[in-house]
N, C-alpha and C positions, 0 to 999 in steps of 0.2 A: 457576843451577838451581836451582828449587826446592827446598827442604826435603825433602819429600815425593818428590819427584821421585830426588833423590840415595837416600833410604834405600831405593826402589825398585829403584833400579840397584842397590847394593850388594846387595841380596838374592838376584838376578838374575845377579850374576857369580860369588855365593858358590855358588847351585844349578850353574850351568855347569857353573864348575871341578870340583864334583863328580862329574860326566858325562863330561867331557871335557878333564880335565887330563893332563898336563900342556900339550896342544896347541892351546889358544884362542887365537884370530889376531887381530891388533889389529883386522880388519875385523869379527870377530863380537863384539869387544867393543864396537864403535862399533854393532851392531844393539841389542846390550843397552842402549847409553844413548839408544838414540832411540828404540827402544819403551818405556821408561820414562818418556819425557819428556812433560808435558802439552805442552809448546812446539810450536809447529810449526816443522818442519826446514827450514832456509834449501832453494832448489832448486840441485839439485848444480850442478856443472860439466858441463859435457857429455865437455870433452875431458880432465876428470882419470883418472887411472888408476883400473882397477877391481879390486880386491882379490879373490881368491876367498873366499865364505862355503860351507862345506859344504852340504850340502840335507838331512843326517841333522840337522845344528846343530837348523836351521828345523823340520824335524818334530817337533824334541825342544820347542824353544821355543813353538811352534803349541800343542801336546798335553798336555803336563806341566803337570796341574793347578795345580800349587804355582809353574811360573813363570807358567802365564798368569794369578795373580792379582794377578803384579807389573807386569803389562802396563798402559799408560794406555788408557784408552776409545778413544783416537784408533787404537789398533790396533799390531798388531806391523809395524814398519815398516825397509824394508832399500832402501838407496840406492848406489847408483853400487859394485854389487857382481857380480861373477862367480861364476855357480853351476853347477863342472863336473859335476855328479852328478843322476840323476831325482833331483826334489822327489816325492814318492811321500806323498801326503795320501790315500789311497783308503779310502775307508767310517770316515773320522776327524771327530770332531764337533768343531768348532773353536767355542768362546765366544769371539771376536774377528773382528776385520777386518784382513784382510790387503792387504797396501801394497808394490806393487812397484815403486821408480822408477828409472831408468836401470840397469836390471840387463840383464843377459844370461847368459840361459838353456840353455846347452850342449845341454842332455839335454833329454827331455820330461815334460811336467808331469801327473802324475797324481791329479786330481781325482775319481775315478769315487766315487758314491755317499756322497763329504764334503758336512757342513753347514758354515756358516760364518754371518757376522754380513753380510759385505761381503766385494769380490775387486777390487782394483784393479794393474791390470797399466799403466805408464804409461811412455811413451818405451822401452820394453823390445824385447828381442830375444828371442824363442822361436825358438830353432831347429828345433825339432822339434814345436813348437805344444804343445795343451793336450788332453788326455784328461779330458772331465768330464762323462759318461755319469751324469745320474740325480744330480748336482749339487743339491742345496737351499744357496740365497744368500737371507739373509733381509735383503737390502739390495741397493745397484748391484752391477752386474758392469763392471767400465770395463777394456777393451782399448785407449784411447787410446793414438795414435801409435806402436803395436807393431810390428813387422816380423817375421812368422812363416813359418820356413820348414816348418811343417810343420802338417796339420789342425787347427782349433777345434774341437772336439766337446763338442756340447752335449747330445746326445740325452736327451728328455724330462726335462729339466734344470727347475729352478723355482727362479726368479729374482724375487723380490717387488717388486724396482725398475725401473729400467732399465737396458738393456743396452747400451752406449754403444762404440760402436767409432770414434767419433771420430778422421779422419786416420789409421786404422788400412792396412797393408800386410801384405798375406796372400799368400803367395809358392807356395803349396801348389799343385799342379797337381792335377786329379780334383775334389774336394772341399773346398775353401780353408775353409769355416763351415758346419757342419752343427749345426740346430737342431733335428730332429723332433721333433714332439709336445712340442715347450719350451711351459710357462708363463711367462711374463713379466707380471709387475704391473704395468711402466709402458711406456716405449715403446722403439723398437727406431731406435740410432742407427749409422747406416751410411752416413756422408754425410762432407763437407767434405775432400776429398782423398782420399777410402776407396777404395783399388784391391785389387782382388783378381783374381788370375790363375785361380782355379779356380769352381768354381759354390756361390753362396752357397745353399745349401739350407734352408727354412723350413716344409717339408710339415705337417701338423695341429699348426701353431703355433697358442697364443692370445696375442695380443698386445693387452693392455687399453687402452694410447694408440695412439699415432700408430707407423708404419714409413715412417721416411725414408730415401731415396737420394739425397736433394740433393745433386750436386756429386760423384757415386761415378764410380768407373771400374769396370766390372763385366764378366767373361765371360758369366755368367749367372745368374739367379734363378731358383730352384721354389720358389713360393708354393702347393702343391697344397694345396687343403684347408684353409689357413689363414685363421684369424681374426683380423682388426684391427678394433679395436672404436672406433678413431680413423681417421687420416686415412692413406693409403697416397701417400707422394709420390714421383715419379718425375719427376725435373726435373736438366735439364742432366746430364745423361747422358752421361760419356765412354764413346761405345760404338765395337764394333767390327761386322763383318759377323758375326761368329759370338755375338754377344752374346742369348740368349735369354731373355722374361722369359714365365714359366709361371704364369697365375692362375687354373689349371682350379679349379672349385669352392670357388675363396677369397669370402671375405666380407667386405666393407670400410665402412666408412661413408661416406666420398666418397676418389675417386681423380684425385689431383692431378698432371698431368702438364702436359709442354709438347709440342709436335708436332716438336723437333727430336731430341727424346730418345725418338721411337717406336722400336721394332726395326725393321731391317729388313723386307723381305716372307718371310712364311713362318718367323717367328722369334717369333711373338705367340702365344699360348693362352690363349683367354678362356673356354671351354667352360664353363658353371657358374657362373662369376663372378656374384656378387651384390654389387650398390653402391646407398646411397641417391642419391648426387650422382657425376655427375662435371665436373671442372672445369678448363679448359685456361688455363693460362697463357699470357704472354708468356714471351719469353728472360731467365734470370737474367744479371744483370751478378756482377761479383766483390763488390760491396760488399750485392748482395744475400744472396749467398752467405754472408758473412762477419758479417752481422749478421742474418741467419737471418729476411728478411723476401720477404714474395710478390710479384711483379707484379703487375700488373691483372689480373683474371679477364677469359675475354674470353667471348662468348657461347658457346651448346650450338648446334651448327650440325649439322644432321643429315645433311648432306653428308660434313663432317668427319669425322665420328665413324664414317660408313659406310667411309670411307678406314681406319680403325683397324681394324675390324672384319678389311676384308679383308688385313690383314698378318699373318693367318693362314694357315698350310697347305692349300694346297688340299683336302685332306679336310675339313678344319675346316672350310672357309668356311661351309659351308650347315649346318651345324649351327642348331636354330633358336634357342638357348636366347639368345645374345648379341646377336641381333636383338629378341628379344621385350625383353627386359632394355632396349635401347635405347630402342625403341619406347612402352614402359609409362614411362621416365623422362620423356619428350617430351612424352608425355599429362599426364603431374602438372605438367610446367612451359606447361600448356595451348599447347603447340605441334601443335595437332592435324595441320598441314599436312606438319609434318616427322616424325610419327608415321608417317601414312600413307605419307609417303615411303618410309620405313626397310623398312615391309611389302612397297611394290611390289617395290624392291632384291633384298629377299630370297626374293621368288615367281621375279622374275627370275633369279635364280641357280640357284634351284631348278631351272629349268626348261634351264637350259644340258646336265642329264643326260637330257634328252628327246629322243626321236623329233623329227628337225627340223620336220614340219607340226604335230606335236603340243605342239613346244617353242614355235611362234608362238599357239597356241592360248593356251598357260598366260601368255605373255608379256601377251597382250589380254587376256586375264583379270585379271592383275598390273595394268596398267593401268587397267582401268575399276573394279579394286576400293578402289584407290587414291583414285578418285574416280569413284562410279558415273555421275555427270551426262555424263562422257565419252562413253557410248555413244551421246549425242545427236549427236557428232561423228561416228561411224560410221553412224550411220543415216541423216544428212542426206547423206553421202559417197554412200551406197547410192542414195539417192533421187535425188541428182544425175545419177550414172550411169546408172540405170533410166530417169528421163524424159527423157535424153540420146536414149538408144538407141530408145526407144520412141516420142520426138518425130519421129525420122529415118524410122521405120517406119509412121507416119501420112502422113510425106511422100511416102512409097512408095506407098504406098495399100496394104498389105502386112497392114493390119489390117482385117479383117472383122467386120460384125455376126452374132454367135452366130445369131441369129433364121433365119438364111439356111440352118440348116443343120436347123430344127426340122421334123417331116414334112408339117407341115400348110403348110409355108411353099411347096411344089413346085405349083403347078398342073397340072389332068390333061394337059395339053398338052405338062406337060416343062418349062414358064418359072416362073421364080423369082418370086414376089408380091415387089412393092418396098414397101421399108422402112416405115413410117410416119414422116409429117414428126414426129410427134412420140416419135419413137425418141430417147432419151441420145445427145447428140455426144460423139464419142470425145477425151477430155481424159488424155494421158499421164500427167499427175502424179499424179491420180487413181489411174490404173491400175496405177502402179508402188507408190503409196501402200497399196493393197489387197494386193499380193504379196508386199511387205517387210516389212508391219508384219503381223502374226498381230492377229486378233482385232477387224482393221480394217475393216468389210465393208459399203461404199457403193454397191454393186450396180456398177460400170464392169467389173470380173473377169468378172462375168457376160454384160455384155451384148458384150462386146467379144474377138477372139481372133484369133492370127496367121492369115493368109491361105493355107493350104495347097494352093494352086492349084499348077500346075506351072511355073508364069512366076515365083512366088518361090519354087520347091523346087529350082530350076534352080542348078548347084553352080558358083561361083565361078571354080574352077578345074579342071575337066574334066579335065585331061590329068595331075591329080596324084591318085592315089588315095585317098592318106593324108588328104589335105584335099578329102575328097567333100562332107564333112557340113557344109562353111562354106558357107551359105547362105542369101539373107535370112530364109527361114524359119527355119533351123536357128538362125540367132543371135537371132532374137527368142524361138521358145520356150526356147534356154539361158539366155538372159536371166529368164526368167519363172523360170523351174524355180530358178536360181540365189537371185532374188531370195528365195522362197518357203522354200527351203534357209535362205540368211544370214538370212532373218528368225526363225527360227525359234533359232536359234543364238545371235543376237544376244539374243533375251529371253530365251532361259534364262542366258545369260553377267552379264544386267542382275539376274535376279533372283536366282541365284546371290551375287554380288558385295553386292547391297540387304543379303541376310539374311545374311552374312557380315558386315559392318559392323553390323546391329543384335546380333547376338553379344557382339559385342566392346563 
């Protein structure tokens, strides 16, 4: 041990004995020795017995100005000890880093409104958790490989570096880790065999770098209105059917995930989530977890991310924001086809709430809005059906020249004047086109009409009154009306969908 370290240790011992004489224990002497030393302390044997160190002794050592001045800048270090009482550092200003390794805290740790340089709990057991509302840590907060039976409460905490829960096991039911409103100047690591039986709460938190759940086992995560200035990493999650991920109102730079880690149906909340990018990765191996590497980035496919959006609850699936956010991302990536498909699927989903006839119209509108040129298929089908029916009408001689019904077409003796040989010939396709497509006028509709003579008005099923209207004349007239109405509907949908596309 260096001479300066020995001098500081002796001074610490004298100060401690003046406060705790005559019952200073060997374990407490060791804490004084380790805290005064500038050398790194060897990693303790996990199987070695753990003697008791009083909580009040640690409080004095961390807060007494004379004692603090004799502690090495590496901090107050406690290794392989049992702390049976409550460590109460509430409202304490501690100009030290606190390091606890292989320690067993049998009561709650109270750090409410405390302030310190750094805080390390390594390979330790926290029977009743930590209460650290409004704690200020001018450095990192490490909870590595701890086992906590109580809640880790960091409400409105301010941590200037990383919050590292690498390999921690949180066994508290209900809320296991609560960091509502916390401000974290580094990254948050909840990864590498991190386990939580309760909910991880980060609503309203601000995280300067990444938030990583890589390789974690979680029951539920709440990131409502959380701001992550780095990446949100949700990969190789060991999930259950009750694992819920709430990202309502969250803001992240890049959401990195893999398909196997997606929550089950109705266990994902996305409304209001804002992201700059979405990156889907392939499955992670143990080597990827160990060396913190990423697998290959998979292409962004609209259909896959629609499946992801559909994992929300039924009530939330029709909220527009997640769909529009995905559409905008695809637009930025020059995938206009994918962006249109997202909008189409969203419109179809909205239509499910409508009355059945109106639902079909809304789906048709969405289908055309995705690609306005699709109206051509509808028009082509209409023309094919109409032309077939009016061709059949022509074969039946059931289409007659309209000139025959003009007053001057009747002679004085009552006979009908013969039609001029120059009169336009009947053309079923042109007749259908005029009726089916508004504003197209070629004169055929004005020259020919279904023949209302008794031969063609005779019902096909005279013994069935409810089918009385079915006749050659009835079918031709109904087809004409249907073409006119359908033509205006198709034209209106086409105009509206094109207008919407230009707006966007």
